[in-house]
C-alpha positions as CSV (number, residue, x, y, z in Angstrom):
1,X,0.5,-36.3,0.7
2,X,-1.1,-38.6,3.4
3,X,0.6,-40.9,5.9
4,X,-1.5,-43.6,7.6
5,X,-5.3,-43.8,7.7
6,X,-7.5,-45.8,5.4
7,X,-6.5,-43.8,2.4
8,X,-2.8,-44.3,2.7
9,X,-1.1,-45.3,-0.6
10,X,-0.1,-48.9,-0.5
11,X,2.7,-50.7,-2.4
12,X,3.0,-54.3,-3.4
13,X,4.5,-56.5,-0.7
14,X,5.6,-59.5,-2.6
15,X,7.9,-61.8,-0.8
16,X,11.4,-62.5,-2.1
17,X,12.0,-65.8,-3.9
18,X,15.1,-67.2,-2.3
19,X,15.6,-69.7,-5.1
20,X,16.4,-67.0,-7.7
21,X,19.2,-64.5,-7.8
22,X,18.0,-61.5,-5.8
23,X,18.4,-58.1,-7.4
24,X,20.0,-57.0,-4.1
25,X,23.0,-59.2,-4.9
26,X,23.4,-57.7,-8.3
27,X,22.6,-54.0,-7.6
28,X,25.6,-52.2,-6.2
29,X,24.5,-48.6,-7.0
30,X,22.2,-46.5,-4.9
31,X,20.9,-43.1,-5.9
32,X,22.4,-40.5,-3.6
33,X,21.8,-36.7,-3.5
34,X,23.7,-33.9,-2.0
35,X,21.9,-30.9,-0.5
36,X,24.1,-28.4,-2.4
37,X,22.7,-29.8,-5.7
38,X,19.5,-28.0,-5.1
39,X,20.8,-24.8,-3.6
40,X,20.5,-22.9,-6.9
41,X,18.1,-25.3,-8.6
42,X,15.0,-23.7,-10.2
43,X,13.4,-26.8,-11.7
44,X,10.6,-27.6,-9.2
45,X,10.2,-31.2,-10.5
46,X,13.8,-31.9,-10.0
47,X,13.7,-30.4,-6.5
48,X,10.6,-32.5,-5.5
49,X,12.3,-35.6,-6.9
50,X,15.3,-35.0,-4.6
51,X,13.1,-34.3,-1.6
52,X,11.2,-37.5,-2.2
53,X,14.4,-39.5,-2.3
54,X,15.6,-37.9,0.9
55,X,12.3,-38.7,2.6
56,X,12.4,-42.3,1.4
57,X,15.8,-42.7,2.9
58,X,14.7,-41.3,6.3
59,X,16.7,-38.0,5.9
60,X,13.8,-35.9,6.9
61,X,15.7,-32.6,7.6
62,X,17.2,-32.7,4.1
63,X,13.8,-33.4,2.7
64,X,12.3,-30.5,4.5
65,X,15.1,-28.2,3.2
66,X,14.4,-29.4,-0.4
67,X,10.6,-28.8,0.1
68,X,11.3,-25.2,1.3
69,X,13.5,-24.6,-1.7
70,X,10.7,-25.9,-3.9
71,X,8.2,-23.7,-2.1
72,X,10.4,-20.7,-2.7
73,X,10.5,-21.5,-6.4
74,X,6.8,-22.2,-6.6
75,X,5.9,-18.8,-4.9
76,X,8.2,-17.1,-7.4
77,X,6.3,-18.8,-10.2
78,X,3.0,-17.7,-8.7
79,X,4.2,-14.1,-8.5
80,X,5.5,-14.2,-12.1
81,X,2.2,-15.6,-13.4
82,X,0.2,-13.1,-11.5
83,X,2.3,-10.2,-12.9
84,X,1.8,-11.5,-16.4
85,X,-1.9,-11.9,-15.8
86,X,-2.1,-8.3,-14.6
87,X,-0.3,-7.1,-17.7
88,X,-2.7,-9.0,-19.9
89,X,-5.7,-7.6,-18.0
90,X,-4.3,-4.0,-18.3
91,X,-3.8,-4.5,-22.0
92,X,-7.3,-5.7,-22.3
93,X,-8.6,-2.6,-20.4
94,X,-6.6,-0.4,-22.8
95,X,-8.1,-2.2,-25.8
96,X,-11.6,-1.7,-24.3
97,X,-10.9,2.0,-23.9
98,X,-9.7,2.3,-27.4
99,X,-12.7,0.4,-28.6
100,X,-15.0,2.8,-26.7
101,X,-13.2,5.9,-28.1
102,X,-13.5,4.5,-31.6
103,X,-17.2,3.8,-31.2
104,X,-17.7,7.4,-30.1
105,X,-15.8,8.6,-33.1
106,X,-17.9,6.3,-35.3
107,X,-14.7,4.5,-36.4
108,X,-15.7,1.0,-35.3
109,X,-14.8,-0.5,-38.7
110,X,-11.1,0.3,-38.0
111,X,-10.9,-1.8,-34.8
112,X,-9.3,-5.2,-35.3
113,X,-11.3,-7.9,-33.5
114,X,-8.4,-10.3,-33.6
115,X,-6.4,-8.2,-31.1
116,X,-9.2,-8.3,-28.6
117,X,-9.8,-12.1,-29.0
118,X,-6.0,-12.7,-28.6
119,X,-5.9,-10.8,-25.4
120,X,-8.8,-12.7,-23.9
121,X,-7.2,-16.0,-24.9
122,X,-4.0,-15.0,-23.2
123,X,-6.0,-14.1,-20.1
124,X,-7.5,-17.6,-20.0
125,X,-4.1,-19.2,-20.5
126,X,-2.6,-17.3,-17.7
127,X,-5.5,-18.0,-15.4
128,X,-5.1,-21.7,-16.0
129,X,-1.3,-21.4,-15.4
130,X,-2.0,-19.6,-12.2
131,X,-4.2,-22.5,-11.1
132,X,-1.4,-25.0,-11.9
133,X,1.3,-23.2,-10.0
134,X,-1.0,-22.6,-7.1
135,X,-1.9,-26.3,-7.0
136,X,1.8,-27.0,-6.9
137,X,2.2,-24.7,-3.9
138,X,-0.6,-26.6,-2.1
139,X,1.0,-30.0,-2.9
140,X,4.3,-28.8,-1.4
141,X,2.5,-27.7,1.7
142,X,1.0,-31.2,1.9
143,X,4.4,-32.8,1.5
144,X,5.9,-30.6,4.2
145,X,3.0,-31.8,6.4
146,X,4.1,-35.4,5.8
147,X,7.7,-34.6,6.9
148,X,6.4,-33.0,10.1
149,X,4.3,-36.1,10.7
150,X,7.4,-38.3,10.3
151,X,9.1,-36.1,12.9
152,X,6.0,-36.5,15.1
153,X,5.4,-32.8,15.1
154,X,1.7,-33.0,14.6
155,X,0.9,-29.3,15.3
156,X,3.3,-28.2,12.5
157,X,1.8,-30.9,10.2
158,X,-1.7,-29.6,11.0
159,X,-0.6,-26.1,10.0
160,X,0.9,-27.2,6.7
161,X,-2.2,-29.2,5.8
162,X,-4.4,-26.1,6.6
163,X,-2.1,-23.9,4.5
164,X,-2.6,-26.3,1.6
165,X,-6.4,-26.3,2.1
166,X,-6.4,-22.5,2.0
167,X,-4.6,-22.4,-1.3
168,X,-7.0,-25.0,-2.7
169,X,-10.0,-22.9,-1.6
170,X,-8.9,-19.3,-2.2
171,X,-6.6,-19.5,-5.2
172,X,-7.5,-22.7,-7.0
173,X,-11.2,-22.6,-6.3
174,X,-11.1,-26.3,-5.5
175,X,-13.4,-27.6,-2.7
176,X,-14.3,-30.7,-0.8
177,X,-17.0,-33.2,-1.8
178,X,-16.7,-32.3,-5.4
179,X,-14.8,-35.4,-6.5
180,X,-11.4,-33.7,-6.0
181,X,-9.3,-36.4,-4.3
182,X,-6.4,-34.0,-3.4
183,X,-8.7,-31.6,-1.6
184,X,-10.6,-34.4,0.2
185,X,-7.4,-36.1,1.3
186,X,-6.0,-32.8,2.6
187,X,-9.2,-32.2,4.6
188,X,-8.9,-35.6,6.2
189,X,-5.3,-34.9,7.1
190,X,-6.3,-31.7,8.9
191,X,-8.9,-33.7,10.9
192,X,-6.4,-36.5,11.7
193,X,-3.8,-34.0,12.9
194,X,-6.5,-32.3,15.1
195,X,-7.2,-35.7,16.7
196,X,-3.5,-36.4,17.1
197,X,-2.9,-33.2,18.9
198,X,-5.9,-33.7,21.2
199,X,-4.9,-37.3,22.1
200,X,-1.1,-36.7,22.3
201,X,-1.0,-36.4,26.1
202,X,-3.1,-39.5,26.7
203,X,-1.0,-41.6,24.2
204,X,2.3,-40.3,25.7
205,X,1.0,-41.3,29.2
206,X,0.3,-44.8,28.1
207,X,3.7,-45.3,26.6
208,X,5.4,-43.9,29.7
209,X,3.4,-46.3,31.9
210,X,4.5,-49.3,29.8
211,X,8.1,-48.1,30.0
212,X,8.0,-47.9,33.8
213,X,6.7,-51.5,33.9
214,X,9.5,-52.7,31.7
215,X,12.0,-50.9,33.8
216,X,10.8,-52.9,36.8
217,X,11.4,-56.1,34.9
218,X,15.2,-55.6,35.2
219,X,15.0,-56.0,39.0
220,X,12.9,-59.2,39.0
221,X,14.9,-62.4,39.2
222,X,12.0,-64.9,38.7
223,X,10.7,-65.5,35.1
224,X,7.1,-65.6,36.3
225,X,7.3,-62.2,37.8
226,X,9.1,-60.8,34.8
227,X,6.5,-62.3,32.5
228,X,3.6,-60.7,34.5
229,X,5.2,-57.3,34.2
230,X,5.8,-57.7,30.5
231,X,2.3,-58.8,30.0
232,X,0.9,-55.7,31.7
233,X,3.2,-53.6,29.6
234,X,1.9,-55.3,26.4
235,X,-1.7,-54.7,27.6
236,X,-0.9,-51.0,28.1
237,X,0.7,-50.7,24.7
238,X,-2.4,-52.4,23.2
239,X,-4.5,-49.5,24.6
240,X,-2.1,-47.0,23.1
241,X,-2.3,-48.8,19.8
242,X,-6.1,-48.7,19.8
243,X,-6.0,-45.0,20.6
244,X,-3.5,-44.4,17.8
245,X,-5.7,-46.2,15.4
246,X,-8.7,-44.1,16.3
247,X,-6.8,-40.8,16.0
248,X,-3.7,-41.0,13.8
249,X,-4.5,-44.1,11.8
250,X,-4.0,-47.8,12.1
251,X,-1.5,-47.8,9.2
252,X,0.6,-44.9,10.5
253,X,4.3,-45.4,11.3
254,X,3.5,-44.4,14.9
255,X,1.3,-47.5,15.2
256,X,4.1,-49.5,13.6
257,X,6.5,-48.3,16.3
258,X,4.1,-49.4,19.0
259,X,3.8,-52.9,17.4
260,X,7.6,-53.2,17.3
261,X,7.7,-52.6,21.1
262,X,5.0,-55.1,21.6
263,X,6.9,-57.6,19.5
264,X,10.1,-57.1,21.6
265,X,8.2,-57.7,24.8
266,X,6.5,-60.8,23.4
267,X,9.9,-62.2,22.5
268,X,11.2,-61.6,26.1
269,X,8.0,-63.5,27.3
270,X,9.1,-66.4,25.0
271,X,5.8,-65.9,23.0
272,X,7.7,-66.1,19.7
273,X,4.7,-66.5,17.4
274,X,3.1,-63.4,18.8
275,X,6.4,-61.5,18.5
276,X,6.7,-62.5,14.8
277,X,3.1,-61.5,14.2
278,X,3.6,-58.0,15.7
279,X,6.9,-57.4,13.9
280,X,5.5,-58.6,10.5
281,X,2.5,-56.3,10.9
282,X,4.9,-53.4,11.8
283,X,7.1,-54.2,8.8
284,X,4.1,-54.1,6.4
285,X,2.9,-50.8,7.8
286,X,6.3,-49.2,7.5
287,X,6.9,-50.5,4.0
288,X,3.6,-49.2,2.7
289,X,3.9,-45.9,4.5
290,X,7.5,-45.0,4.0
291,X,8.7,-47.1,1.0
292,X,10.9,-50.2,0.8
293,X,14.2,-48.4,1.3
294,X,13.5,-46.4,4.5
295,X,15.9,-47.2,7.4
296,X,13.0,-48.0,9.7
297,X,11.9,-50.7,7.3
298,X,15.4,-52.2,7.3
299,X,15.7,-52.1,11.1
300,X,12.4,-53.9,11.6
301,X,13.2,-56.5,9.0
302,X,16.6,-57.2,10.7
303,X,14.9,-57.4,14.1
304,X,12.4,-60.0,12.7
305,X,15.3,-61.9,11.1
306,X,17.2,-62.0,14.4
307,X,14.1,-63.6,16.0
308,X,14.1,-66.4,13.4
309,X,17.9,-66.8,13.7
310,X,17.7,-67.3,17.5
311,X,14.4,-69.0,18.0
312,X,13.4,-70.1,14.5
313,X,12.8,-73.7,15.6
314,X,10.2,-72.5,18.2
315,X,8.2,-70.5,15.6
316,X,5.3,-72.0,13.7
317,X,6.6,-72.8,10.2
318,X,3.7,-71.4,8.2
319,X,4.9,-73.2,5.1
320,X,8.5,-72.1,5.4
321,X,11.5,-73.5,7.1
322,X,13.5,-71.4,9.6
323,X,16.4,-70.9,7.2
324,X,14.1,-69.9,4.3
325,X,12.2,-67.4,6.4
326,X,15.5,-65.9,7.8
327,X,17.1,-65.8,4.3
328,X,14.1,-64.0,2.8
329,X,14.2,-61.3,5.5
330,X,17.9,-60.7,5.2
331,X,17.6,-60.3,1.4
332,X,14.7,-57.9,1.9
333,X,16.8,-55.9,4.4
334,X,19.6,-55.4,1.9
335,X,18.2,-52.4,-0.1
336,X,17.2,-50.3,2.9
337,X,20.5,-50.9,4.6
338,X,22.5,-50.1,1.4
339,X,20.4,-47.0,0.8
340,X,21.1,-45.8,4.3
341,X,24.7,-46.7,4.7
342,X,26.0,-47.1,1.1
343,X,27.3,-50.2,-0.6
344,X,30.7,-50.1,1.1
345,X,30.0,-50.5,4.8
346,X,30.8,-53.2,7.3
347,X,27.1,-53.6,8.3
348,X,26.2,-54.3,4.7
349,X,29.1,-56.7,4.5
350,X,28.0,-58.5,7.6
351,X,24.5,-58.9,6.2
352,X,25.9,-60.3,3.0
353,X,27.8,-62.9,5.1
354,X,24.6,-64.0,6.7
355,X,23.0,-64.4,3.3
356,X,25.9,-66.3,1.9
357,X,25.9,-68.7,4.9
358,X,22.2,-69.4,4.5
359,X,22.6,-70.0,0.8
360,X,25.4,-72.5,1.6
361,X,23.1,-74.3,4.0
362,X,20.6,-74.6,1.2
363,X,23.3,-76.1,-1.0
364,X,23.2,-73.2,-3.5
365,X,27.0,-72.7,-3.8
366,X,26.7,-70.2,-6.7
367,X,24.5,-67.7,-4.8
368,X,26.6,-68.3,-1.7
369,X,29.7,-67.3,-3.6
370,X,27.9,-64.3,-5.1
371,X,27.0,-63.1,-1.6
372,X,30.4,-63.7,-0.2
373,X,32.0,-61.7,-3.0
374,X,29.6,-58.8,-2.4
375,X,30.5,-59.0,1.3
376,X,34.2,-58.7,0.5
377,X,33.4,-55.6,-1.7
378,X,31.4,-54.1,1.1
379,X,34.3,-54.6,3.5
380,X,36.6,-52.9,1.0
381,X,38.6,-55.9,-0.2
382,X,41.2,-56.5,-1.5
383,X,42.5,-53.3,0.2
384,X,40.8,-53.7,3.6
385,X,44.0,-54.1,5.6
386,X,44.6,-50.7,7.2
387,X,47.4,-50.0,9.6
388,X,48.0,-53.7,10.1
389,X,44.4,-54.3,11.3
390,X,42.4,-57.1,9.6
391,X,38.7,-57.4,10.1
392,X,38.0,-61.0,11.4
393,X,35.0,-61.4,9.1
394,X,37.2,-60.7,6.0
395,X,39.5,-63.6,6.8
396,X,36.6,-65.9,7.4
397,X,34.9,-64.9,4.1
398,X,38.1,-65.6,2.1
399,X,38.5,-69.0,3.7
400,X,34.8,-69.9,3.2
401,X,34.9,-68.6,-0.4
402,X,37.9,-70.7,-1.2
403,X,36.1,-73.8,0.0
404,X,32.9,-73.1,-2.0
405,X,34.9,-72.4,-5.2
406,X,36.7,-75.7,-4.8
407,X,33.4,-77.5,-4.5
408,X,32.3,-76.2,-7.9
409,X,35.8,-76.7,-9.3
410,X,36.7,-73.2,-10.4
411,X,40.4,-74.0,-10.0
412,X,41.9,-70.6,-11.1
413,X,39.6,-68.7,-8.7
414,X,40.4,-71.2,-6.0
415,X,44.1,-70.3,-6.4
416,X,43.5,-66.6,-6.2
417,X,41.0,-66.8,-3.3
418,X,43.1,-69.4,-1.4
419,X,46.3,-67.4,-1.6
420,X,44.6,-64.4,-0.3
421,X,43.0,-66.4,2.5
422,X,46.3,-68.0,3.4
423,X,48.0,-64.6,3.5
424,X,45.3,-63.1,5.8
425,X,45.2,-66.2,8.0
426,X,48.9,-66.0,8.7
427,X,48.7,-62.3,9.4
428,X,45.6,-62.6,11.7
429,X,46.9,-65.5,13.8
430,X,48.5,-63.5,16.6
431,X,45.7,-61.0,16.8
432,X,43.1,-63.8,16.9
433,X,44.6,-65.7,19.7
434,X,45.4,-62.5,21.7
435,X,41.8,-61.4,21.5
436,X,40.7,-64.9,22.5
437,X,42.9,-64.7,25.6
438,X,41.6,-61.3,26.5
439,X,37.9,-62.4,26.1
440,X,38.4,-65.2,28.6
441,X,39.4,-62.7,31.3
442,X,36.8,-60.1,30.3
443,X,33.3,-59.6,31.9
444,X,30.2,-61.4,30.8
445,X,28.8,-58.3,29.3
446,X,31.8,-57.9,27.1
447,X,31.6,-61.6,26.1
448,X,27.9,-61.3,25.1
449,X,28.6,-58.2,23.1
450,X,31.4,-59.8,21.3
451,X,29.3,-62.9,20.5
452,X,26.5,-60.7,19.1
453,X,28.7,-59.1,16.5
454,X,30.0,-62.4,15.0
455,X,28.5,-64.2,12.1
456,X,28.1,-67.9,11.8
457,X,31.4,-68.3,9.8
458,X,33.6,-66.0,11.8
459,X,36.9,-67.7,12.8
460,X,37.9,-68.1,16.4
461,X,41.0,-69.5,18.0
462,X,39.2,-72.9,18.2
463,X,38.5,-72.9,14.4
464,X,41.6,-71.2,13.1
465,X,43.7,-74.3,12.4
466,X,40.9,-76.1,10.8
467,X,40.4,-73.1,8.4
468,X,44.1,-73.0,7.7
469,X,44.1,-76.8,7.0
470,X,41.1,-76.6,4.7
471,X,42.6,-73.6,2.8
472,X,45.9,-75.5,2.2
473,X,44.0,-78.6,1.1
474,X,41.9,-76.5,-1.4
475,X,45.1,-75.0,-2.8
476,X,46.7,-78.4,-3.1
477,X,43.7,-79.7,-5.0
478,X,43.5,-76.6,-7.3
479,X,47.2,-76.8,-8.1
480,X,46.9,-80.5,-8.8
481,X,44.0,-80.0,-11.2
482,X,45.9,-77.2,-13.0
483,X,48.9,-79.5,-13.3
484,X,51.0,-77.2,-11.1
485,X,52.5,-80.1,-9.3
486,X,55.4,-78.4,-7.4
487,X,53.0,-75.9,-5.9
488,X,50.5,-78.7,-5.2
489,X,53.2,-80.7,-3.4
490,X,54.2,-77.7,-1.3
491,X,50.6,-77.0,-0.2
492,X,49.8,-80.6,0.5
493,X,53.0,-81.2,2.4
494,X,52.3,-78.1,4.6
495,X,48.8,-79.3,5.2
496,X,50.1,-82.8,6.3
497,X,52.5,-81.2,8.8
498,X,49.7,-79.1,10.2
499,X,47.4,-82.2,10.4
500,X,50.0,-84.1,12.4
501,X,50.5,-81.2,14.7
502,X,46.7,-80.9,15.3
503,X,46.4,-84.6,15.9
504,X,49.3,-84.7,18.4
505,X,47.9,-81.6,20.2
506,X,44.5,-83.4,20.7
507,X,44.5,-85.5,23.9
508,X,41.7,-87.3,25.7
509,X,42.7,-86.8,29.3
510,X,39.2,-86.2,30.5
511,X,37.4,-87.6,33.5
512,X,33.7,-87.2,32.7
513,X,32.0,-89.2,30.0
514,X,30.8,-86.2,28.1
515,X,34.2,-84.6,27.9
516,X,35.8,-88.0,27.0
517,X,33.3,-88.4,24.2
518,X,34.0,-84.9,22.9
519,X,37.7,-85.5,23.0
520,X,37.4,-88.8,21.2
521,X,35.4,-87.1,18.5
522,X,38.1,-84.4,18.2
523,X,40.8,-87.2,18.0
524,X,38.8,-88.9,15.2
525,X,38.4,-85.7,13.3
526,X,42.1,-84.9,13.6
527,X,43.1,-88.4,12.4
528,X,40.7,-88.0,9.5
529,X,42.5,-84.8,8.5
530,X,45.9,-86.7,8.6
531,X,44.4,-89.4,6.4
532,X,43.1,-86.9,3.9
533,X,46.4,-85.0,3.9
534,X,48.3,-88.2,3.2
535,X,45.9,-89.2,0.5
536,X,46.2,-85.8,-1.3
537,X,50.0,-85.7,-1.0
538,X,50.1,-89.3,-2.3
539,X,48.1,-88.3,-5.4
540,X,50.6,-85.5,-6.1
541,X,53.5,-88.0,-5.9
542,X,51.6,-90.4,-8.1
543,X,51.1,-87.8,-10.8
544,X,54.9,-86.9,-10.5
545,X,55.6,-90.7,-11.0
546,X,57.3,-90.9,-7.6
547,X,55.6,-94.2,-6.9
548,X,57.6,-95.2,-3.8
549,X,56.8,-91.8,-2.2
550,X,53.1,-92.2,-3.1
551,X,53.1,-95.7,-1.6
552,X,54.5,-94.3,1.7
553,X,51.5,-91.9,1.8
554,X,48.8,-94.3,0.8
555,X,49.7,-97.3,3.0
556,X,49.8,-95.3,6.3
557,X,46.6,-93.6,5.3
558,X,44.9,-97.1,4.8
559,X,46.4,-98.3,8.0
560,X,44.9,-95.4,10.0
561,X,41.6,-96.0,8.4
562,X,41.5,-99.7,9.2
563,X,42.5,-99.0,12.8
564,X,39.0,-97.6,13.4
565,X,35.8,-99.6,13.0
566,X,33.9,-96.3,12.2
567,X,36.3,-95.4,9.3
568,X,37.4,-98.7,7.8
569,X,34.2,-98.9,5.6
570,X,33.8,-95.3,4.7
571,X,34.2,-93.5,1.4
572,X,37.5,-92.2,2.5
573,X,38.7,-95.8,2.8
574,X,37.3,-96.6,-0.6
575,X,39.2,-93.6,-2.1
576,X,42.5,-94.7,-0.6
577,X,42.0,-98.2,-1.8
578,X,41.2,-96.9,-5.3
579,X,44.4,-94.8,-5.2
580,X,46.5,-97.8,-4.2
581,X,44.9,-99.9,-6.9
582,X,45.8,-97.3,-9.5
583,X,49.3,-97.0,-8.1
584,X,49.9,-100.7,-8.3
585,X,48.5,-100.7,-11.8
586,X,51.0,-98.1,-12.8
587,X,53.7,-100.2,-11.2
588,X,52.5,-103.2,-13.2
589,X,51.7,-105.2,-10.1
590,X,48.3,-106.3,-11.5
591,X,47.3,-108.8,-8.8
592,X,47.7,-106.3,-6.0
593,X,46.0,-103.7,-8.1
594,X,43.1,-106.0,-8.8
595,X,42.7,-106.8,-5.1
596,X,42.7,-103.1,-4.0
597,X,40.3,-102.0,-6.7
598,X,37.9,-104.9,-6.0
599,X,37.8,-103.8,-2.4
600,X,37.3,-100.2,-3.4
601,X,34.2,-101.2,-5.6
602,X,32.8,-103.2,-2.7
603,X,33.0,-100.2,-0.4
604,X,31.4,-98.0,-3.0
605,X,28.5,-100.4,-3.3
606,X,28.2,-100.6,0.5
607,X,28.0,-96.8,0.8
608,X,25.4,-96.6,-1.9
609,X,27.4,-95.1,-4.7
610,X,25.6,-95.3,-8.0
611,X,27.2,-97.7,-10.5
612,X,26.7,-95.0,-13.2
613,X,28.7,-92.5,-11.1
614,X,31.8,-91.2,-12.8
615,X,34.2,-92.3,-10.0
616,X,32.6,-95.7,-9.8
617,X,33.0,-96.3,-13.6
618,X,36.6,-95.1,-13.5
619,X,37.6,-97.5,-10.8
620,X,35.6,-100.3,-12.5
621,X,37.6,-99.7,-15.7
622,X,40.9,-99.9,-13.8
623,X,39.8,-103.1,-12.2
624,X,38.9,-104.7,-15.5
625,X,42.3,-103.6,-16.9
626,X,44.1,-105.1,-13.9
627,X,42.2,-108.4,-14.3
628,X,42.9,-108.5,-18.0
629,X,46.6,-107.8,-17.4
630,X,46.9,-110.3,-14.7
631,X,45.3,-113.1,-16.9
632,X,47.6,-112.0,-19.8
633,X,50.7,-112.3,-17.7
634,X,49.6,-115.7,-16.3
635,X,49.0,-117.2,-19.8
636,X,52.1,-115.8,-21.5
637,X,54.8,-118.4,-22.3
638,X,58.0,-117.9,-20.3
639,X,60.9,-116.3,-22.1
640,X,63.5,-118.4,-20.2
641,X,63.9,-122.0,-18.9
642,X,61.9,-122.0,-15.7
643,X,62.7,-124.6,-13.2
644,X,59.7,-125.7,-11.1
645,X,60.0,-124.6,-7.5
646,X,59.8,-127.4,-4.9
647,X,58.7,-126.3,-1.5
648,X,59.3,-128.8,1.3
649,X,57.2,-129.2,4.4
650,X,57.7,-126.4,6.8
651,X,59.0,-124.0,4.2
652,X,56.6,-121.6,2.6
653,X,58.9,-118.8,1.4
654,X,58.4,-117.6,-2.1
655,X,61.2,-116.3,-4.4
656,X,61.0,-112.8,-2.7
657,X,61.5,-114.2,0.8
658,X,57.9,-113.4,1.8
659,X,55.4,-115.8,3.3
660,X,53.1,-117.4,0.7
661,X,50.1,-119.4,1.8
662,X,48.9,-120.0,-1.8
663,X,52.1,-121.7,-3.2
664,X,51.6,-125.3,-4.1
665,X,53.9,-127.8,-2.3
666,X,55.7,-131.0,-3.6
667,X,56.4,-133.5,-0.9
668,X,59.8,-135.0,-0.9
669,X,58.3,-138.4,-1.3
670,X,56.1,-137.3,-4.2
671,X,57.2,-138.6,-7.6
672,X,58.2,-136.0,-10.2
673,X,56.0,-137.6,-12.8
674,X,52.9,-136.6,-10.8
675,X,52.9,-133.3,-12.6
676,X,51.7,-132.6,-16.1
677,X,54.2,-130.9,-18.4
678,X,52.7,-127.8,-20.0
679,X,55.8,-126.2,-21.5
680,X,59.6,-126.2,-21.7
681,X,60.7,-127.2,-18.3
682,X,57.4,-126.1,-16.7
683,X,55.1,-128.4,-14.8
684,X,51.6,-127.6,-13.6
685,X,51.6,-129.1,-10.1
């Protein structure tokens, strides 16, 4: 029954642990009430519960209607109890008259004492019941005063508190300074509202003065002049805040509103630490005074989170990184936002996207996936496509979700998510590029408004093809892992075509060094996409035992890698070398397999891959197998009469017509007996 002041009820303000699964990600149901539910309700406790929930969600008018309904029922109870009490008293009077008449007739021994005692006991019970229902009336007056305070109608609040105090005094016989906390609190509320009414003009004048100063800021071009005006506005608001603390209370939502304005002005002055301090103080006040699910609490938390998102690196860490602080605030804002807007709302989905992005930065793929799935549900997926319109965030979420599912190797889910992402990407292409073209010709205000509504993962015309390529690659990998090789081949082949188109579309015709460097980086990235697409398609061919087709993928991939000094020693090069080694091993070309696998292991060691790593041990096993097979083939006796090959000076062609620098030569003048016979017709030269 009291808002603000030193006696305001406080709640625990424990921070969210971002390393555990927040309940906000798991809870998808919010209690909701309809005003018609209490139209004919007579249970006062139920009505007060509904009113309290309305108030906690910021629906003050509905809360006021519920309190009025509760007051009507409470007054009816008071009237009923008073009538019953009057009946008991009248019965007691009749019994007293009967007792008097019996005494006069000297028939006292015929009067039953139990009837008189029972009537007196009933009177005491009804008097106690009257005190209870009257106290309930006073409590409802207090609660109505709280609602008027929330609406900043301090005169009405004062009247409600005085009505409650009158009921306490006249009906309940409860008074101040007797240890009765409810009465003392109501008395303080009356005094506070008196001060609030008396200081309202002065407080309003200070806020209007600050607003006029801020309005002048828009006309100033120089930052120094703007900062001076904002500083004067903050000083004026500080005076208003002190006055509010002396009259309404330092922990009143009105004071929190003033602190929020001061935080905004500090942010514009680039005093980010002061802005964060003001907003955190306002958030604490609102959470304690209004409850954790009030919309004002959610708005303040989101405002504070946006400060960290934009200027987190310029804010003192205070033991937390920028991303951790931002993530904690977004998670805390979930419940107020869902309570206000419901679970299925684009703003809730947008907040889940931000949470998922921050979890992915922290490397927690499972929580990121959980957040992205909740975001899709908030956007209404999988039936969010209405009248051909696709929300750009939905496409982005499916693409990012597919990527994260692949990273934790949930292949069946990758297939489902990837197919949905691929469908939406193809449908959204024309709209995405049309909007991009329109934005280039629109005003700066429209551009800034458009940018402010985008999350960090939302696709644009510049990132569309990369998202499409990544989705196809994820589908190819998932189908390969599920042994769905025809589908894997189809996805990998399409991704390879797309990679070549992207590489050919990238040119470096730039004059400045900065643009040239950026173009070169883009070319390198596009070539790397071609390499990875070739490698993945080659693996599919390898599993299908189409060895020549696999070789035509792996060899160009290796050639592209070795054409760049930056890429020739990377893990991508090691992966292609390992694939080639395994391919030659399957083709029973053990010497080639041994060479490629040996080079793969060398690059693994150079890049710091642990020797106990699964991939390292697998390649090492292949290498040992190739070495053993090569030695075995060298030492095996020939199955036919082998005639020693004589290579003359100037000729170094082997049996396959290829150059051979390691073949031993026998000079024409050399005697045949210079060799040692090791077998039938075979000489070791």
